[in-house]
N, C-alpha and C positions, 0 to 999 in steps of 0.2 A: 453741163449735168457733170459729168464725170470730173472735169476742172473744180465745182466747187466743193463736190466732195473733197477733193485732194486739198483744196483750202481747210476744209474744216477740219480734217485728219491733222494737220499741220500746225491750226492753230492748238487744237486740243493739245496734241502731244508736247508742242510748247508750255502749255501751263502746266501738264503734266511735268514736265523738267523743271519749272522752275518751282513747281511745291515740294518735288521732291529736294532739289537746291536748298528748299528756305527748310525742308525737314532736316535734311544732313547738318546745315549751320545749328538748330535748335540740338541735336543730336549733343554735338560737340561738347555744348557746355555741360561739364561737370559740376558736382555737388561743390566742389572744394573751389571751384571758381563760380557760380554762386554765392557762397558764404562769403570771400572776399569784397564781393559787390557789397553786401551788407558795412561795410566799414568797420572804425574801432569798435563798434557795440557786439559784432560777435567774436572777437576777442576776450572781449570780456565776458561775455556769454560762455565760451568755452571753456577759460579760466574757472570758472565758477561750477561747471560741470566735471571737470577733473577735479576740484576740489571735493566734492560732493561724493563723487567714486572712489577718491580715496578715502575719505570717513568711513563711509558705508564698508568699506571691503576690510576696513581696519577695527571697525566695531563691530561687523559680523564676526567676524573671528573669533574678536574679545569672549561676546555673548554665549559662541559656541564653545570657547574654551573654560566658561563659568559654568555651562551646564554638562561639562563630560565628566565632572567628576561625579556627578549624579546619576550619570546615564543606568547604571545598573544597580542601584543602591548601597553596596557595597562598601561604602564609607560610613554611612548611619549604620549599617549591620557590625561593623569593625568596632564603631564607638559603642555602642550598646552591650556588645560581648565584653570589651575592655572596663566598662562601670559595672555592668552585673559583676563582673570578678574580680573588683576592686582594683585594678589596674589603671588608676586615675592617671598616673607619670606614661605610661604607654597610649593611652588615649588622647593626652597633651602633646605627647609628643605624632604620633599620626596626624593630628591636626594639624601642626604646624609644619610639619614636612608635606603637608597637600596643598599643591596652589590653586585654590579655587575662592570663591566669596563665601560658599558654603562653610566651607574647614574654617578659614578666618573668624566667622561667626560662631563655628560652636567653639575654636578655642578659647573666646572670650570668655563665652560660658563655663567651660570646663574651668578655665584661670579665677573664677569667681565662686565657684565648689565651696562650701562651707558658709556662703551668706545668705542670707532672706531670699527665700523665691525671687521676690519681687526685684528684687537688684540684679539678680542673677537675668531676667528677664529683659529688663531694661537696658542693662550692658550688649546683651543679644539684638536686643531691636537699632540700638545706636550704630553697631557696625554693622548692621544691614543697612540703614540708610546712608552710611559711609559705601558702602559699597556699590548698591545702586546708583547712588551720583556719580563716581567712579566709572560707570560702564555708563550712565549718561553722556560722558563727557565727549563735547564734539557735535552728536545728535542735534541740538538745537543751529547749529550751522547747517547743515542739511535743510532742514526746514526754513531757514533763510533764503538759501538759495531759491528752494521752491516757489516760495514768493517773490523774491527778488527778479526773477527771470525772465516774466511777462510784463511786468513793471519796465524792465530794460528793453524788451521787446516792443512796449509803446515807446517807451522814448527813442527808439530807432526809426520807429514809424511818424513820429513830429518832426525828427532831424529830418528825415528823408522826404518829408514833405514840405516841407523850407525848403532843404536843399531843390527840389523843383520848381518852387513856386519863384525862389531867385532867379535859376534859370531861364524861368519864362518871361522874368523883369526885365534881363541884360538883352533876353531876345529880341523882343520889342513886339515887332508885326513876323519876326518871321520865324514862329513858331513851328518845331518839328518835334514828334514822338521820340528823335535820337536824342536832343537835348534834356527830355525831361527822363529818360531812362537811369540814369545814376540814381535821382532823385527815388523814383519808384520802386529799384531794387531793391535800394537800401532799406525804405520803409516798409516793403512788403515781406524781406527775406529776413529781417531785422525781429518781423512781429512771428513770423513761424519758429525762428530760433529761439525768441525768447517761448511761447508754449511748449517748445518739445522740451526743453532744458527743466520747465519749469513743471510737466508732467512726470520726465524721468526722478528729479527731485524730488518729488510730492509721493513717488510709489518706493521710492526707497526709504524715505522717511518712516513712512507706515510700515515698510518691514521692521525696521530698527525697533519703532517700539511695539509690536507685535513682539519681538524676541524678549525685548527688557520686559515687558509684563510677564512673560512667561518665564523670565528668573526671579522677579518680585513672588509672584506666587512659588517659586520652588523654595525661595529662601525662608516665606512666612511658613510653608509647609515643613522646613526642615527644622526652623526654631519651635513649633508647637510639641513638632514628632522629639526635639533635645527635650525640650519641657515637661512632656508626657513622661519620658524615659525618666527624668528625677524623682518622679510620682512613683515609679514602678519598683516592686520589691527586691532587694539583691539577690 
């Protein structure tokens, strides 16, 4: 009985040693190593994510600067004071020296003073549309990455399964799991990578769209405020 218990204990220890060895071998696989197993599609996904991040940071800073001049409404207050005082040149100079979409829109309106009010409003709206188009530059690429990421991941899934079946065909009757590992890794890793890239890019795109909508609302508000200013008594 004692010998039997010793044999059972030694077998259990052997199984535990094998399990620990297997666990340690699995833990040694890093995310970078796993990404490499995804093949060339993972490189495309990484480049697409870098592009989306670059556009997001650049556009976010541009949108932040677009609203900075309107943060305390000091610009419009100065414009109002200059116009009420009849200092049109000072108002035009202030708008021209201020680097923001709001200032460029107001500058166009000041330069049209003396013309009919509908003409002034049309000029302001046209400048506002140009400023919004300038701020939206590159944002569509982020949306493209958001939709392209999962598609590339699915492409990697298909190519990975093709590789796995090709290895099975070449192996004949000597099929082993290790022969299919390359194709299965490529199929699974690219799927996960494509979803991650798509989710991140979609989130970044929505953040930019929200900021752009805020800028558009601010431009419309300031255009209305400027037109109301022209109706106020001096």
